[in-house]
N, C-alpha and C positions, 0 to 999 in steps of 0.2 A: 169461911176464912174472906171470900170476897166481900161479902157483906159487913164485916168487920173494917176491911180497908176501904170499903167506900162511906162508913161511918167516921172514920179517923177525920179530924179537925184540924191537924196539923201534921206537918211531915214528922215530928216527934213521936205523934201517936202511930204513925204509918211505920215508923222504925220500930217500934215497941211491938207493934203488932205482929212485923215479919219475922222480929226475933225470936218472940214467943212461938211463934209457928215451926219456923225452921232452924233456929239456932242463931248463936251469937254473930254470925258473919254473914248472916243473910243481907242484910242492908245496915249500912250506918255511915257516917262521914269518914273519908279516908284516914283524915288524923287520928282516929280512934284505932284505926287498922293497921297502923306504919309499923309497929311493934312485931304484929302477927307476919307481915308481910317480908319483913328481914329474914332472908334467908341464912340460917345457921349453918355451918358447913361441918363434915366431916372429914377431915386430915385422909389423905391416900397415905401418909407415911413417905412419899416420894417428894422431896424439899423444892424440885425444879417445878413439878407438875401442880405441887399445892401453891405456889408463886404464881403460876399460870392462872388458877382457880382462884385466885383470892381466898384461897385457906383448905380448899377442897371440895368435896362432892356436896352441892347444896341439898337441903330438906326440902320436904314439900313438893317438890319436882321432880319430872323425869330428865334424867342424864342418859343421851345415848352416845354408846363407843362403839365406832365403826371401823372397819378397816380390813387390809386383805389377811390371809392365814398367816401367823407366826409374828404378827406386828408388836403384840404385846397387851392385846385387849384383856384377856383373863387374869394376867400377871398384874395389871392393874386395878382390876377388880378384888383380886385376893389380897392385894396389899391395902386396899381401904377397908377389906373385911377386919384385917389384922389390926390396924390402926383403931377401926370402930370398938374392939374387942378390947385394947388396951385401955381405951378411954373409958370402959365400964359400959359399953353398949350392946346390944343383941343384933346379930347379923343374922341373913339367911340366904342361901345358896341354892336357886331352882337349876337344876341340872339336866337342862332339855335335851343337850347334844349327848349325854351320857359320856363325858369326857372328863370326869372330876378326877383328879389324881391326888388321893391322900397325901402322899410324900410331897409333891410341889406345893400343896397347900399349906402344909407344916414348913417348907421352905422357905415361904412368903411370910411365914410369921403366925398363919393362923392356928388357933387354938381349937382341934376338932370337940373337944367335950363340950365346948359353948357353941360352936356352930349349928344353925339349922339346916340340916340338907334334904332336900327332895328331888325326887327321880320320877317324875310324872310320866305317866303312861301316854297321855294325849295334852293337845292344847289347852281344852278347856279345863281339865284338872292342874295344868300348870298356871293358868291365869287364876284360877277360882282359888289356888294356894296364895298366889301372890296378892290378891286382894283381901282376904283373912290377915294376913301376916301385917299389913298396912293399917287394916282397922284395929288390930289388936298391938298398934304401937311398936312393932321393931324398928329397929332405927336405921338399918340397911338391909335393903332386898335387892339382890343381883339375879337378873335372870340371862341365862347363857345357853343359846341365843334365841332372840326372838325370830330369826331367820329359819330356825328349826321347829318352829311351833306348826303341827299339824293337826288340823280338827280330827274328831273321832268320823266323821262323815267320809273324810278321804281315807283314813284308815280303813274302812270299809269297804273299799271301792278296789277294783282290780288295778294293780299297777300301773297300766299302760291308760289306764282313764282318767287317772289321778289328775288335779289342777290346782293352781294357786286361789282362785275365788273364793272359796270355803275357809281357807286359812287367812285370807285377807280379812274376810267379814269377821271371823273369829277374833283377831287381834285388834280391830276396829272395835268392837263391843268389849273386848275385854280392857283396851286402854282408857275406854269411856268409863268403867267400871272402876278400875285402878286410880283416874282423875279424880272422880268424884270423892275417894277415899282420902286424895291429898288434899293440900291446898292449907291456908291460914290453920293455925291450932293444931294440924297433924305434923307430927314431927317426923315421919319415915322419910327418908331419901331413897330412890329406886333408880337403879343402872340397868339399862337395856342394852344388851352386847347385840349387835348386828354384824352382819356380814355383807360382803360384796359381790356384785354379779359382772360378767361382761355384758357391756349394751350391744348385744349383737344386733349388727345392721345398721349402727350409726357412724355416718361418715365425719358430721361437724359436731364439735362439743365433745363431754364426757364420754370417755370409753367404757367407764364403768359407773355401776348404779347400785343402789341397797335395794332389798327385795321388801315385801310387806306393804306396798304402796306407800302414799303420802302422809297419811294420818301419823305416823309416828314422828316424821319430821315437824309435821304443825304442833304436836304436843309436847314435844321436848323443849325445856326452857335452854337446856344446855347440851349441844352435839360437839362431840370431838371426834375426830379422825386420828387413828394410829396405824403408822405404818413403821417398818423397818428400814432403817437407810445405809447400815453397816455392820459387817461382822467384828467383833472384837476376838482377834487372835493371840495365841501365846504359842509361838513358831507357825505350826502350819495346822493346831488344832483350835477349833472355833470354841472359845470357852463363854461367849456372852454376845451381845448385841448391842447397836444403838439404834434406839426408836425415835421417832418424831411425833409429838403429839399436838394436835394443831386445832384452836377452837372454829368450829365451822358455823356455829350459831349459838349467840349468848344473849337470854334476858334475865340475867342472873346478876344482881349487883357486886362489885368487886372484882370480877373478872378481868382481865385483859381484853382489848378488843378482839372482835371477828378477824380472823387473819394471823394472829400471834401464834406462836408456836414455839415450843423447846424440845431438847432432846435430852433422853433419860437412858442410863447405862442400865441393861440388864444381864446381868451374869447367870449363866446356866448350872444349875445344881448338879452334883458329880456323886458317884459312889465309886468303889472299885472297880466293879465289873460296865461300868458305863454310865450313860446319863438317866434320870428320872424325870419323869411328869414333862411339862409342856407349859408353853406361854401363851 
């Protein structure tokens, strides 16, 4: 290949050589690739959120959803899955935390007969499944949550000697493989749900942080913070909540600027003997 490149007599021949070896998007003029770089969106089915995102969750890139427990991250993910299914797309939910609620998924509009559901045993399996789903063109893949990824190496250790380093390395490699399977001409959208941690020992600056290192922040084209701001009550009973979704980072055309936020109302599902599912 190096010899063919050295023999190219013009840039056009060089482009042709690279495309022949590595594919359509290896090298070309930007004007010829603009259409492929326009991020199609998968609506979430939540009108205010879709307005914030310029249409929905972008295809071909990572979207990180992070926030405190009970903020609405899983709710948004399941609503996006339901909207994807209604549009005729295929969606997958990788349940790393083992907290998938069939009743809550149906409440969010998910059709379980069409949902691909995975309950992996370790982080390697979860990321391998995600990579294959993207390579096979599944429209929407949700990993809930990347903070719960544990490497097989850590699982075989004694509990007291486990650490974050193997899991961070695992995520770094897994994200690199996922990123290589995304991009121009590849239609999948990937939602990476993340958690927050107390920033112990910090006297100045943010009191919370997200786990799993900085790779996820750098690789995500869209980062959304999700947090509960107030309860919705009927008398003394909590029947829902108001959650705020804020854009922390965006490299996606059509979204509102960084710092923009919208509030969304989330009503709680109920049955005769109490509530079902979670959010």
